[in-house]
N, C-alpha and C positions, 0 to 999 in steps of 0.2 A: 412377865411384860415385851410386848411384843414394840419396838425400838428402830427405825428408823433415822439416820444420819443422813443431810442436806447437806450439799457447798448449796451458794448462796449466789454469789455471780455468776449468772449465765445457767444455773437452772430456775431459782427462782426467777431470777430479773436480769431482765438487759445488761450484759456487761459495757466495759467501756473502755477500752486504753487508756483510758489518764482518770479511771479510779469514777469511781462514786462515791462520788465527794460531799451532796448535800444531797434531802431527803426529795427535794426536784430533783432528782439524774436519778432516784428509783424507782424504776417501769414496772412493772412486772410484765414479765411472761403469758400470753394466754396459756390460761387452763391449766397454769403453775400454781393459783392460791386457791380453785375449785380441787386438786390435784394434793394438796397439804386435808383440801376439810376430808375428802375421803382418804384419802390414811388418819386422820382422825376418829371416822367415823368407823371405822377399823381399829379401834384399840391399838393406834399408834399414840406413840412417841415424837414424837417432831421435833427431832433434836438439828443445830446448826454448825458442822464446822468449817472457819473461815479464814484464811488468810487473810489479812486486812494491813498491809505492810502501809498502807499510805498512811498511814499515824508515823509511824515510824520515821515516813519519808517527810512530815512535815504539812505533809497534804491536806488532814483534813485534824480536827479533835473528838478527843472520845464526846465532847457535847455535838459535836457533827456527828458522830456515829450514832450514836445515841436518837438523835433526829431519826436518823432512817429506820433502824429498827423498828423506831415508834410507827414510822408513817409506814411502817410491811405489816407489825403486828394488828394497823387496826384499818387496814385493808382486807385481810382475811376474818375480820368480823363478820362482812355481811354472806361472808359464804358460811359462820360457824366452823371457822377453823382456826388454830390456834400451831404456834410456836412452842411448845418444854423450854428450852435452853437455846441459849445460842453461846459458843463456843468460839475465841477466835484472836489468830496470831497478833500484837500492834504492832510486830516486828519487820523493821527492812531484812532483807535475804543474808545480807553481808551480815547480819549477828549471829548469823548459823545457834540463831536459837532449835532448844528441844519440841518447840511447839509448830514451825514452821512447818506444813505438809510440803516436800511429803516424809516429814518424821512423825510422830506417830503421839507425839505431845498434849494433843490437842483429844484426841481419842484415848490414851488414858486416862484424860481426865475427865471423859465423858462417862469411861467405862468404872470410874471410883468414884464420883455424881452421883449414875443410876444406881451401883451396887450391881453391871450387869456384864456380864461375859457379851464379850460384840463376835462371837464367832456365829459365824453368815451373817450374823447384822445384814439387814442393806442401807449401802453405803450411797449415794447418788448423788454423783460432779460432770463433770464438764471436761475436768483435765489432767494427763496424766497421774499428778501429784497424787489429784485423789484419789486416782484409781490405784495406785501404789501404798499409800497410806492403810488403805482400807483389804490391802494383798497383806500390812505387815503383820496385820492384827490379829489377820483370820476374817474379816467380814467379807462379808460380798457383796464384792465391787461392780458397782453399775453405771454405765454412759450412760451421760443422754446427748443428743443431738444439737443440741442449742446453743448459744453459746460458743464455749471455741469447742467443742467435741468434735463435728464434723474433721476438725485439723487435728486434731487428738488420735481417732481412728484413723486416720490415710494415714498418720504416723507410724502407725503400729505401736513396737514394743507394751501392750497393755498386758495387764495380770489372762494366763491365759484363761483362765475361771470368768472372764468380762461379760455379763452382758449388757446388751442395748436396744434402748430405745428412744424413738423420735426428738420425746420429749420432756419432763418428768410428769405430765396426764398420763402418756401408756407405759411407765411404768411404774403407778400412782395402781393405775388399774391392773399390772400384771402386780403384785404383788395381796390386791383387794380381790382378784378373782375367784 
């Protein structure tokens, strides 16, 4: 089974320092929906692993998060794209849970749910914690320069084997070539 793990905010949709709190605030990055469809058409199961501490901070509730994800699913339909599963950490950072990236709880749950070994699985994110979580489970860290990606690249300290692409569309093209 071919699997790819994506971060959400800053990779698929524009990020916000104020959090994405409603479906109206969720806006796809140009080319990202087509990229997901391209991955699907190349037999990839596309899974999202995302920190959503806005829930733990009381900025949005589960109904709002579900509505945001519903909007994302519906936006993918015209392109023939789909997300096979969404794994999220709802906890605020100060709770020090096991699922908040860069910890590996979300990735371990993905491996268990999909009965998959994550060694070499492409994990695409825009933040250092995405790359660190990928590296910790033996997956392939991939940085996109959308969202916080340019700041992440410029700050350095990324895993040595990190691949870098301008956006999800370019990363998907490389994975499906």
